[in-house]
TIMIPA-188749 format. One record per atom (N, C-alpha, C): residue number from 1; atom name; x, y, z. Coordinates in nm, 4 decimals, always signed. Atoms other than C-alpha are relative to their C-alpha. Layout:
// TIMIPA-188749
SITE,NUM,CA,X,Y,Z
...
END
This chain:
// TIMIPA-188749
SITE,1,N,-0.0410,+0.0456,-0.1715
SITE,1,CA,+5.0978,+6.6925,+10.5256
SITE,1,C,+0.0740,-0.1696,-0.0357
SITE,2,N,-0.0191,+0.1213,+0.0631
SITE,2,CA,+5.2864,+6.3910,+10.3137
SITE,2,C,+0.1531,+0.0038,+0.1104
SITE,3,N,-0.1256,+0.0223,-0.0599
SITE,3,CA,+5.5722,+6.2402,+10.5140
SITE,3,C,+0.0422,-0.1267,-0.0950
SITE,4,N,-0.0854,+0.0633,+0.0031
SITE,4,CA,+5.8281,+5.9833,+10.4275
SITE,4,C,+0.0899,-0.1207,+0.1140
SITE,5,N,-0.0721,+0.0419,-0.1272
SITE,5,CA,+5.9291,+5.6852,+10.6120
SITE,5,C,+0.1141,-0.0129,-0.0188
SITE,6,N,-0.1809,+0.0319,+0.0572
SITE,6,CA,+6.2987,+5.6857,+10.6264
SITE,6,C,+0.0665,-0.1327,+0.0424
SITE,7,N,-0.0191,+0.1589,-0.0065
SITE,7,CA,+6.2976,+5.2865,+10.7864
SITE,7,C,-0.1424,-0.0261,+0.0031
SITE,8,N,+0.1520,+0.0637,-0.0485
SITE,8,CA,+6.0372,+5.0407,+10.8345
SITE,8,C,-0.0415,+0.0030,+0.1087
SITE,9,N,+0.0855,-0.0167,-0.1179
SITE,9,CA,+5.7845,+5.1086,+11.0827
SITE,9,C,-0.1888,-0.0821,-0.0275
SITE,10,N,+0.0945,+0.0538,+0.0028
SITE,10,CA,+5.4916,+4.9619,+11.1909
SITE,10,C,-0.1320,+0.0991,+0.0475
SITE,11,N,+0.0920,-0.1029,-0.0646
SITE,11,CA,+5.1937,+5.1912,+11.2367
SITE,11,C,-0.0787,-0.1130,+0.0831
SITE,12,N,+0.1671,+0.0830,-0.1007
SITE,12,CA,+4.8894,+5.0437,+11.5339
SITE,12,C,-0.0770,-0.0382,-0.0716
SITE,13,N,+0.1279,+0.0755,+0.0353
SITE,13,CA,+4.6221,+5.0306,+11.3399
SITE,13,C,-0.0132,+0.0992,-0.1428
SITE,14,N,-0.0224,-0.0861,+0.0997
SITE,14,CA,+4.5056,+5.0951,+10.9880
SITE,14,C,+0.0201,-0.1051,-0.0772
SITE,15,N,-0.0161,+0.1272,+0.0682
SITE,15,CA,+4.5547,+4.7692,+10.8572
SITE,15,C,-0.1298,-0.1582,-0.0121
SITE,16,N,+0.1340,+0.0888,+0.0026
SITE,16,CA,+4.3317,+4.4530,+10.7776
SITE,16,C,-0.1144,+0.0447,-0.0072
SITE,17,N,+0.1488,+0.0230,+0.0275
SITE,17,CA,+3.9809,+4.3935,+10.6996
SITE,17,C,-0.0255,+0.1491,+0.0602
SITE,18,N,+0.0253,-0.1118,-0.0745
SITE,18,CA,+3.8822,+4.6390,+10.9856
SITE,18,C,+0.0613,+0.0972,+0.0265
SITE,19,N,-0.1352,-0.1535,+0.0464
SITE,19,CA,+4.1841,+4.9004,+10.9735
SITE,19,C,+0.0128,-0.0161,+0.1246
SITE,20,N,-0.0470,-0.0485,-0.1240
SITE,20,CA,+4.2343,+4.8293,+11.3278
SITE,20,C,+0.0997,-0.0912,+0.0500
SITE,21,N,-0.1135,+0.0709,+0.0000
SITE,21,CA,+4.5560,+4.5898,+11.2977
SITE,21,C,+0.1030,+0.0752,-0.0471
SITE,22,N,-0.0936,-0.0479,-0.0247
SITE,22,CA,+4.9078,+4.7107,+11.2992
SITE,22,C,+0.0339,+0.0371,-0.2036
SITE,23,N,-0.0060,+0.0522,+0.0931
SITE,23,CA,+5.0108,+4.7715,+10.9445
SITE,23,C,+0.1353,+0.0806,-0.0396
SITE,24,N,-0.1493,-0.0322,+0.0496
SITE,24,CA,+5.3692,+4.8072,+10.7334
SITE,24,C,+0.0142,+0.1028,-0.0930
SITE,25,N,-0.0488,-0.0907,+0.0972
SITE,25,CA,+5.4888,+5.1229,+10.6291
SITE,25,C,+0.1465,-0.0173,-0.0573
SITE,26,N,-0.1061,+0.0595,-0.0061
SITE,26,CA,+5.8358,+5.0337,+10.4578
SITE,26,C,+0.0807,+0.1340,-0.0790
SITE,27,N,-0.1000,-0.1265,+0.0476
SITE,27,CA,+6.1266,+5.2761,+10.3963
SITE,27,C,+0.0070,+0.0772,-0.1446
SITE,28,N,-0.0387,-0.0543,+0.1723
SITE,28,CA,+6.0820,+5.4976,+10.1062
SITE,28,C,-0.1956,+0.0388,-0.0045
SITE,29,N,+0.1184,-0.0365,+0.0060
SITE,29,CA,+5.7361,+5.4889,+10.1177
SITE,29,C,-0.0772,+0.1722,+0.0707
SITE,30,N,+0.0469,-0.0895,-0.0826
SITE,30,CA,+5.5173,+5.7949,+10.1691
SITE,30,C,-0.1334,-0.0059,+0.0595
SITE,31,N,+0.1617,+0.0077,-0.0692
SITE,31,CA,+5.1539,+5.8385,+10.3422
SITE,31,C,-0.0524,+0.1512,+0.0179
SITE,32,N,+0.0875,-0.0884,+0.0030
SITE,32,CA,+4.9246,+6.1247,+10.3179
SITE,32,C,-0.1386,-0.0127,+0.0803
SITE,33,N,+0.1139,+0.0011,-0.1231
SITE,33,CA,+4.6488,+6.1293,+10.6317
SITE,33,C,-0.0735,+0.0806,-0.0626
SITE,34,N,+0.1352,-0.0051,+0.0524
SITE,34,CA,+4.3166,+6.2477,+10.4828
SITE,34,C,-0.0241,+0.0805,+0.1590
SITE,35,N,+0.0599,-0.1078,-0.1783
SITE,35,CA,+4.2644,+6.5450,+10.7835
SITE,35,C,-0.1738,+0.0059,-0.0160
SITE,36,N,+0.1534,+0.0141,-0.0775
SITE,36,CA,+3.8947,+6.5574,+10.6662
SITE,36,C,-0.0840,-0.1440,+0.0646
SITE,37,N,-0.0179,+0.1092,-0.0496
SITE,37,CA,+3.9100,+6.1902,+10.7887
SITE,37,C,+0.0059,+0.0398,+0.1404
SITE,38,N,-0.0479,+0.0346,-0.1044
SITE,38,CA,+4.1082,+6.2047,+11.0884
SITE,38,C,-0.0730,+0.1033,+0.1327
SITE,39,N,+0.0769,-0.1127,-0.0294
SITE,39,CA,+3.8953,+6.5404,+11.1943
SITE,39,C,-0.0933,+0.0042,+0.0806
SITE,40,N,+0.1615,+0.1303,-0.0192
SITE,40,CA,+3.5997,+6.3009,+11.2348
SITE,40,C,+0.0039,-0.1189,+0.1024
SITE,41,N,-0.0139,+0.1167,-0.1147
SITE,41,CA,+3.7282,+6.0476,+11.4639
SITE,41,C,-0.0164,+0.0322,+0.1164
SITE,42,N,+0.0130,-0.0521,-0.1435
SITE,42,CA,+3.5996,+6.0687,+11.7804
SITE,42,C,+0.1049,-0.0096,+0.0971
SITE,43,N,-0.1002,+0.0505,-0.1288
SITE,43,CA,+3.9183,+5.8905,+11.9762
SITE,43,C,+0.0853,+0.1698,-0.0009
SITE,44,N,-0.0687,-0.1129,+0.0603
SITE,44,CA,+4.0840,+6.2094,+11.7880
SITE,44,C,-0.0369,+0.0954,+0.0829
SITE,45,N,+0.0829,-0.0884,+0.0031
SITE,45,CA,+3.8482,+6.4992,+11.8153
SITE,45,C,-0.0837,-0.0492,+0.0908
SITE,46,N,+0.1320,-0.0027,-0.0513
SITE,46,CA,+3.4991,+6.4639,+11.9255
SITE,46,C,-0.1250,-0.0356,-0.0279
SITE,47,N,+0.1482,+0.1031,+0.0345
SITE,47,CA,+3.1672,+6.2301,+11.9131
SITE,47,C,-0.0579,+0.0073,-0.1409
SITE,48,N,+0.1090,-0.0866,+0.1042
SITE,48,CA,+2.9817,+6.4797,+11.7099
SITE,48,C,+0.0371,+0.1253,-0.0632
SITE,49,N,-0.0614,-0.0241,+0.1161
SITE,49,CA,+3.2252,+6.6005,+11.4487
SITE,49,C,-0.0848,+0.0808,-0.0582
SITE,50,N,+0.1066,-0.0720,+0.1281
SITE,50,CA,+2.9537,+6.6944,+11.2265
SITE,50,C,-0.1056,+0.0393,+0.0175
SITE,51,N,+0.1003,-0.0824,-0.0254
SITE,51,CA,+2.7201,+6.8489,+11.4301
SITE,51,C,+0.0622,+0.1169,+0.0121
SITE,52,N,-0.0612,-0.1322,-0.0455
SITE,52,CA,+2.7238,+7.2354,+11.4202
SITE,52,C,-0.0874,+0.0527,+0.1275
SITE,53,N,-0.0170,-0.1099,-0.1287
SITE,53,CA,+2.8092,+7.3690,+11.7544
SITE,53,C,+0.1030,+0.0567,+0.0133
SITE,54,N,-0.0879,-0.0878,-0.0545
SITE,54,CA,+2.9636,+7.6369,+11.7240
SITE,54,C,+0.0987,+0.0810,+0.1591
SITE,55,N,-0.0446,-0.0112,-0.1214
SITE,55,CA,+2.9926,+7.6937,+12.1016
SITE,55,C,+0.1333,-0.0855,+0.0402
SITE,56,N,-0.1161,+0.1196,-0.0815
SITE,56,CA,+3.2566,+7.3955,+12.1236
SITE,56,C,+0.1217,+0.0916,-0.0250
SITE,57,N,-0.1482,-0.0612,+0.0580
SITE,57,CA,+3.5538,+7.6577,+11.9605
SITE,57,C,+0.0236,+0.0820,+0.1413
SITE,58,N,-0.0304,-0.1393,-0.1140
SITE,58,CA,+3.4898,+7.9083,+12.3055
SITE,58,C,+0.0801,-0.0527,+0.0664
SITE,59,N,-0.0876,+0.0410,-0.0965
SITE,59,CA,+3.6953,+7.7334,+12.5227
SITE,59,C,+0.1076,-0.1038,-0.0492
SITE,60,N,-0.0545,+0.0919,+0.0514
SITE,60,CA,+3.8051,+7.4491,+12.2897
SITE,60,C,+0.1165,+0.0480,-0.0363
SITE,61,N,-0.0690,-0.0568,+0.0641
SITE,61,CA,+4.1559,+7.5197,+12.2175
SITE,61,C,+0.1161,-0.1391,-0.0767
SITE,62,N,-0.0793,+0.1193,+0.0231
SITE,62,CA,+4.2668,+7.1795,+12.0208
SITE,62,C,+0.1507,+0.0449,-0.0618
SITE,63,N,-0.1299,-0.0320,+0.0107
SITE,63,CA,+4.6481,+7.1065,+11.9614
SITE,63,C,+0.0148,-0.0706,-0.1419
SITE,64,N,-0.0324,+0.0791,+0.1193
SITE,64,CA,+4.7522,+6.7934,+11.7279
SITE,64,C,-0.0876,-0.0892,-0.0124
SITE,65,N,+0.0907,+0.0305,+0.0757
SITE,65,CA,+4.4237,+6.6918,+11.6839
SITE,65,C,-0.1155,+0.0516,-0.1553
SITE,66,N,+0.0560,-0.1108,+0.1224
SITE,66,CA,+4.3348,+6.9612,+11.4290
SITE,66,C,+0.0715,+0.0453,-0.0674
SITE,67,N,-0.0619,+0.0078,+0.0718
SITE,67,CA,+4.5617,+6.9738,+11.1533
SITE,67,C,-0.0627,+0.0987,-0.1280
SITE,68,N,+0.0704,-0.0653,+0.1186
SITE,68,CA,+4.3721,+7.1811,+10.8848
SITE,68,C,+0.1584,+0.0745,-0.0834
SITE,69,N,-0.1014,-0.0512,+0.0924
SITE,69,CA,+4.7041,+7.3646,+10.7683
SITE,69,C,+0.1106,-0.0934,+0.0213
SITE,70,N,-0.1035,+0.0591,-0.0724
SITE,70,CA,+4.9373,+7.0946,+10.9291
SITE,70,C,+0.0432,+0.0319,+0.1190
SITE,71,N,-0.0154,-0.0450,-0.0501
SITE,71,CA,+5.1545,+7.1392,+11.1585
SITE,71,C,+0.1899,-0.0005,+0.0464
SITE,72,N,-0.1778,-0.0229,-0.0221
SITE,72,CA,+5.5433,+7.2413,+11.3050
SITE,72,C,+0.0633,+0.0590,-0.0870
SITE,73,N,-0.1045,-0.0473,+0.1168
SITE,73,CA,+5.7898,+7.3422,+11.1180
SITE,73,C,-0.0316,-0.0020,-0.1322
SITE,74,N,+0.0345,+0.0096,+0.0894
SITE,74,CA,+5.6241,+7.2683,+10.8185
SITE,74,C,-0.1480,-0.0087,-0.0531
SITE,75,N,+0.1767,-0.0477,-0.0166
SITE,75,CA,+5.2806,+7.4030,+10.8685
SITE,75,C,-0.0162,+0.0859,-0.0962
SITE,76,N,+0.0281,-0.0516,+0.1728
SITE,76,CA,+5.1305,+7.5662,+10.5505
SITE,76,C,+0.0167,+0.1728,+0.0149
SITE,77,N,-0.0636,-0.0973,-0.0087
SITE,77,CA,+5.3034,+7.8690,+10.4794
SITE,77,C,-0.1481,+0.1354,-0.0102
SITE,78,N,+0.0758,-0.0522,+0.0523
SITE,78,CA,+4.9662,+8.0110,+10.3608
SITE,78,C,-0.1371,+0.0000,+0.0824
SITE,79,N,+0.0876,+0.0374,-0.1124
SITE,79,CA,+4.7877,+7.9468,+10.7105
SITE,79,C,-0.0936,+0.1752,+0.0452
SITE,80,N,+0.0974,-0.1547,+0.0045
SITE,80,CA,+4.7261,+8.3458,+10.8340
SITE,80,C,-0.0713,+0.0584,-0.1141
SITE,81,N,+0.1039,-0.0943,+0.1032
SITE,81,CA,+4.6244,+8.4425,+10.4859
SITE,81,C,-0.1165,-0.0611,-0.0028
SITE,82,N,+0.1169,+0.1073,+0.0580
SITE,82,CA,+4.3749,+8.1473,+10.4649
SITE,82,C,-0.0845,+0.0457,+0.1137
SITE,83,N,+0.0910,-0.0131,-0.0684
SITE,83,CA,+4.2128,+8.2496,+10.8206
SITE,83,C,-0.0449,+0.1217,-0.0048
SITE,84,N,+0.0786,-0.1348,+0.0825
SITE,84,CA,+4.1778,+8.6314,+10.6885
SITE,84,C,-0.0747,-0.0345,-0.1198
SITE,85,N,+0.1149,+0.0429,+0.1446
SITE,85,CA,+4.0269,+8.5285,+10.3861
SITE,85,C,-0.1272,-0.0365,+0.1010
SITE,86,N,+0.0971,+0.0595,-0.0389
SITE,86,CA,+3.8067,+8.3019,+10.5761
SITE,86,C,-0.0845,+0.0890,+0.1066
SITE,87,N,+0.0699,-0.0673,-0.0703
SITE,87,CA,+3.6774,+8.5572,+10.8520
SITE,87,C,-0.0387,+0.1480,-0.0697
SITE,88,N,+0.0487,-0.1100,+0.0638
SITE,88,CA,+3.6523,+8.8746,+10.6083
SITE,88,C,-0.0729,-0.0701,-0.0762
SITE,89,N,+0.0910,+0.1004,+0.0721
SITE,89,CA,+3.4123,+8.6185,+10.3953
SITE,89,C,-0.0973,+0.0101,+0.0916
SITE,90,N,+0.1327,+0.0208,-0.1088
SITE,90,CA,+3.2291,+8.5403,+10.6854
SITE,90,C,-0.0805,+0.1704,+0.0586
SITE,91,N,+0.0130,-0.1613,-0.0714
SITE,91,CA,+3.1754,+8.9115,+10.8220
SITE,91,C,-0.0492,+0.0355,-0.1089
SITE,92,N,+0.1291,-0.0809,+0.1139
SITE,92,CA,+3.0258,+9.0158,+10.4642
SITE,92,C,-0.0662,-0.0297,-0.0336
SITE,93,N,+0.1424,+0.1066,-0.0203
SITE,93,CA,+2.8090,+8.7218,+10.4388
SITE,93,C,-0.0749,+0.0558,+0.1096
SITE,94,N,+0.0589,-0.0241,-0.1372
SITE,94,CA,+2.6756,+8.8101,+10.7982
SITE,94,C,-0.0448,+0.1708,-0.0592
SITE,95,N,+0.0646,-0.0820,+0.0456
SITE,95,CA,+2.6630,+9.1570,+10.6681
SITE,95,C,-0.0772,+0.0315,-0.1074
SITE,96,N,+0.0401,+0.0062,+0.1271
SITE,96,CA,+2.5009,+9.1065,+10.3237
SITE,96,C,-0.1423,-0.0552,+0.0265
SITE,97,N,+0.1311,+0.0930,-0.0596
SITE,97,CA,+2.2331,+8.8461,+10.4259
SITE,97,C,-0.0212,-0.0137,+0.1110
SITE,98,N,+0.0847,-0.0251,-0.1190
SITE,98,CA,+1.9534,+8.8088,+10.6615
SITE,98,C,-0.0092,-0.1344,+0.0298
SITE,99,N,-0.0198,+0.1565,+0.0142
SITE,99,CA,+1.9964,+8.4327,+10.6177
SITE,99,C,-0.0019,-0.1515,-0.0623
SITE,100,N,-0.0484,+0.1472,+0.1226
SITE,100,CA,+2.0259,+8.0968,+10.4710
SITE,100,C,-0.0775,-0.0842,-0.0212
SITE,101,N,+0.0864,+0.0636,+0.0053
SITE,101,CA,+1.7683,+7.8880,+10.3499
SITE,101,C,+0.0300,-0.1183,-0.0823
SITE,102,N,-0.0606,+0.1509,+0.0622
SITE,102,CA,+1.8047,+7.5117,+10.2352
SITE,102,C,-0.1228,+0.0084,-0.0575
SITE,103,N,+0.0681,+0.0118,+0.0778
SITE,103,CA,+1.6358,+7.4248,+9.9345
SITE,103,C,+0.0156,-0.0926,-0.0803
SITE,104,N,-0.0539,+0.1860,+0.0604
SITE,104,CA,+1.7283,+7.0649,+9.9001
SITE,104,C,-0.0137,-0.1057,+0.0623
SITE,105,N,+0.0539,+0.1028,-0.1124
SITE,105,CA,+1.5721,+6.7551,+10.0275
SITE,105,C,+0.1698,-0.0334,+0.0465
SITE,106,N,-0.1403,+0.1269,-0.0102
SITE,106,CA,+1.9419,+6.5686,+10.0160
SITE,106,C,+0.0170,+0.1293,+0.0798
SITE,107,N,-0.0544,-0.0774,-0.1250
SITE,107,CA,+2.0872,+6.7073,+10.3576
SITE,107,C,+0.0935,-0.0762,+0.0288
SITE,108,N,-0.1397,+0.0843,-0.0419
SITE,108,CA,+2.3709,+6.4760,+10.3806
SITE,108,C,+0.1408,+0.0457,-0.1028
SITE,109,N,-0.1280,-0.0909,+0.0538
SITE,109,CA,+2.7492,+6.5862,+10.3533
SITE,109,C,+0.0447,-0.1697,-0.1652
SITE,110,N,-0.0856,+0.0519,+0.0651
SITE,110,CA,+2.9177,+6.4344,+10.0314
SITE,110,C,+0.1076,+0.0143,-0.0510
SITE,111,N,-0.1095,+0.0443,+0.0497
SITE,111,CA,+3.2656,+6.3337,+9.9840
SITE,111,C,+0.0629,-0.0364,-0.1271
SITE,112,N,-0.1043,+0.0335,+0.1260
SITE,112,CA,+3.4949,+6.3373,+9.6522
SITE,112,C,+0.1063,-0.0266,+0.0381
SITE,113,N,-0.1670,+0.0264,-0.0167
SITE,113,CA,+3.8522,+6.2892,+9.6025
SITE,113,C,+0.0184,+0.1606,-0.1137
SITE,114,N,-0.0521,-0.1156,+0.0821
SITE,114,CA,+3.9406,+6.6109,+9.4462
SITE,114,C,+0.0215,+0.0959,+0.0554
SITE,115,N,-0.0877,-0.0987,-0.0804
SITE,115,CA,+4.1328,+6.9483,+9.5639
SITE,115,C,-0.1019,+0.0474,+0.0887
SITE,116,N,+0.0178,-0.0762,-0.0647
SITE,116,CA,+3.8558,+7.1007,+9.7109
SITE,116,C,-0.1716,-0.1128,+0.0801
SITE,117,N,+0.0956,+0.0996,-0.0146
SITE,117,CA,+3.5189,+6.9132,+9.8871
SITE,117,C,-0.1247,+0.1129,+0.0290
SITE,118,N,+0.1513,-0.1251,+0.0414
SITE,118,CA,+3.1323,+7.1084,+9.8460
SITE,118,C,-0.0674,-0.0715,+0.0561
SITE,119,N,+0.1092,+0.1071,-0.0553
SITE,119,CA,+2.8067,+6.9676,+10.0094
SITE,119,C,-0.0617,+0.0572,-0.1476
SITE,120,N,+0.1493,-0.0149,+0.0688
SITE,120,CA,+2.5167,+6.9274,+9.7552
SITE,120,C,-0.0934,+0.0397,+0.0592
SITE,121,N,+0.0843,-0.0736,-0.0146
SITE,121,CA,+2.3161,+7.1219,+9.9371
SITE,121,C,+0.0059,+0.1308,-0.0519
SITE,122,N,-0.0015,-0.1275,+0.0636
SITE,122,CA,+2.1795,+7.4262,+9.7626
SITE,122,C,-0.0820,+0.0857,+0.1190
SITE,123,N,-0.0324,-0.1039,-0.0689
SITE,123,CA,+2.1707,+7.7375,+9.9381
SITE,123,C,-0.0875,+0.1507,-0.0647
SITE,124,N,+0.0247,-0.1560,+0.0144
SITE,124,CA,+1.9060,+8.0725,+9.9468
SITE,124,C,+0.0441,+0.1015,+0.0625
SITE,125,N,+0.0206,-0.0724,-0.1080
SITE,125,CA,+2.0512,+8.3374,+10.0883
SITE,125,C,-0.0518,+0.1443,-0.0348
SITE,126,N,+0.0608,-0.1165,-0.0622
SITE,126,CA,+1.8883,+8.6457,+10.1648
SITE,126,C,-0.0395,+0.0789,+0.0617
END
C-alpha cells in the first residue's frame, strides 16, 4: 500500500515526540503505512482490537478502517485466493484437531519487522 506524494503535503499527525503533531511529506516521498498498527488503533477500529472476540465480525462490516489487502482499484490481486486458502486451512484444522493447548508461559504478542508476523507462543494441537 505504498503511496507517493505528488506535492508537498501536511499530514494532520504523526510528527513530533508524541506523534500528535503535523508531519510534512515532501513531493516524491513514499509513505507505507503499517496495517498491523493502524488495525489496532482505537479511533480507527475498536478499543479492544487485540482481544479474541470472534462475535465482533458477526455484524461488523469494516470499510476503509480495515485494509489487510489494501483497497480501491489497487487492491491486492491475490485477495480472493488468500481468503479462500485461509477458510480452507481453518476448516481443515477444525476437522483434524479437537483443541488447542498453550504450552508456553509467554503469551504476549511479539512483533518483528520481516515479511510475516508470528507469535512466539508454542501450541499443541490434538
